[in-house]
Every structure is written in C-alpha cells, then in structure tokens.
C-alpha positions as MATLAB code, in Angstrom:
seq = 'MLRFSNQSIFSILQESPGLFIWNTQNVSDPSGFNQLLADTMDSLATPAASGQSRMKFATGEANFTRFQTLYSLVQCTPDLSSSDCNRCLEVLSVLFQITAVERKREGFDLAVV';
ca = [
     166.626  135.026  -81.742;
     164.223  137.821  -80.925;
     163.961  141.246  -82.509;
     161.438  144.036  -82.064;
     161.231  147.265  -84.015;
     158.757  149.994  -84.826;
     160.233  150.092  -88.353;
     160.494  147.484  -91.083;
     163.406  145.092  -90.471;
     162.953  143.061  -93.644;
     166.221  142.746  -95.615;
     167.996  145.353  -93.479;
     171.334  144.443  -91.899;
     171.622  145.781  -88.378;
     174.755  144.872  -86.422;
     173.684  146.452  -83.150;
     172.372  146.329  -80.545;
     173.544  142.895  -79.543;
     173.766  140.789  -76.425;
     176.676  138.582  -75.410;
     176.056  135.811  -72.919;
     179.312  134.699  -71.323;
     180.324  131.390  -69.835;
     182.790  132.245  -67.054;
     184.008  128.690  -66.480;
     187.739  128.064  -66.741;
     189.439  126.465  -69.703;
     192.946  125.000  -69.686;
     194.142  126.951  -72.747;
     192.183  130.209  -73.254;
     194.263  131.370  -76.223;
     193.911  128.012  -77.954;
     190.197  127.940  -77.303;
     189.665  131.464  -78.615;
     191.663  130.608  -81.755;
     189.593  127.449  -82.276;
     186.402  129.481  -81.817;
     187.551  132.109  -84.346;
     188.593  129.457  -86.886;
     185.303  127.609  -86.459;
     183.244  130.788  -86.818;
     185.187  131.748  -89.951;
     184.667  128.310  -91.506;
     180.897  128.428  -90.893;
     180.230  131.955  -92.177;
     180.342  131.150  -95.902;
     178.157  128.016  -95.779;
     175.579  129.848  -93.664;
     175.561  132.920  -95.900;
     175.229  130.870  -99.082;
     172.271  128.921  -97.729;
     168.916  129.102  -99.430;
     166.591  131.891  -98.394;
     164.933  129.689  -95.751;
     168.093  128.028  -94.397;
     170.841  130.535  -93.642;
     172.614  128.566  -90.945;
     175.546  126.228  -90.506;
     176.738  123.976  -87.707;
     180.110  122.541  -86.849;
     182.099  120.510  -84.360;
     185.767  120.872  -83.472;
     187.854  119.003  -80.928;
     189.410  121.287  -78.343;
     190.962  118.477  -76.318;
     190.583  114.738  -76.414;
     187.602  115.066  -74.087;
     186.164  118.477  -75.023;
     184.290  119.325  -78.206;
     183.274  122.788  -79.382;
     179.786  122.705  -80.921;
     178.943  125.731  -83.051;
     175.921  127.154  -84.821;
     175.755  130.367  -86.819;
     172.554  131.740  -88.292;
     171.253  134.729  -90.212;
     167.681  135.773  -90.724;
     166.525  134.355  -94.074;
     165.650  137.760  -95.547;
     169.282  138.968  -95.529;
     171.331  138.766  -98.696;
     174.290  136.386  -98.744;
     176.739  139.295  -98.618;
     174.969  140.934  -95.638;
     174.832  137.614  -93.785;
     178.520  136.944  -94.425;
     179.464  140.489  -93.362;
     177.504  140.186  -90.131;
     179.097  136.839  -89.249;
     182.581  138.159  -90.035;
     182.003  141.198  -87.806;
     180.742  138.917  -85.049;
     183.850  136.730  -85.281;
     186.085  139.799  -84.914;
     183.992  141.049  -81.987;
     184.453  137.692  -80.230;
     188.210  138.030  -80.541;
     188.312  141.659  -79.367;
     185.931  140.977  -76.494;
     187.912  137.903  -75.445;
     191.023  140.054  -75.065;
     189.094  142.672  -73.079;
     187.545  140.065  -70.778;
     190.956  138.526  -70.161;
     192.181  141.935  -68.975;
     189.244  141.986  -66.544;
     190.311  138.661  -65.027;
     188.202  136.201  -67.019;
     189.938  133.189  -68.520;
     187.394  132.285  -71.160;
     185.180  134.041  -73.651;
     182.334  131.908  -74.959;
     179.134  133.161  -76.446;
];
C-alpha cells in the first residue's frame, strides 16, 4: 500500500482514488467465483475492522473447486476507526461486484483484484 498527499491523511477515510489490478485468466464458473469472492470479503471485513490499532487486517481461505483455493487478505491503515475501516471494506466489496459485471460485458470472464 502506498499513499502520498500534501495534506494530513491521519485518521481520514478516503475511498478514492484507487487502483484495480485485474487477473484476466479464465475461470470455469465466473459467477460462482465472484460470489465466493464477495462472501469472503464480507466475512473478513468485521475481523479486520475490529483489529487493534496496529493490526487492522484479516486473512482467509475458501475452496473454489477441489483443486483451487481463494486466498484473501483485507487491510486498513491502523489510524482509521473501526467504523471507517468497515465502511471502506464494504464499499470495496460492492465495487468488486459492480466492476465484475462491467468487465464481463467487456468480454472478460473473471474479475480478481
């Protein structure tokens, strides 16, 4: 994570700008994968947000198929309040879902960030 500013960023939630890095590889079940990603992100938001001030992160694993595992990590900067961290992660989860639909319209089969 990298952030530059000519103003104080301490304890200030800023949802944009952001950068998505996409994996354009194919997946056998894009809808199923996107649902698994959304569910995993949702399940990690609360533990990450409720972390101590120096440890606002959570990790998870979920089986997509018998041979494929989704590894996830969510993180907030430690200066954010629990409510700001949770809000940011919830917004991000929704953005993943919206962007996945848009990318599918453009001919991509998979949305992974």
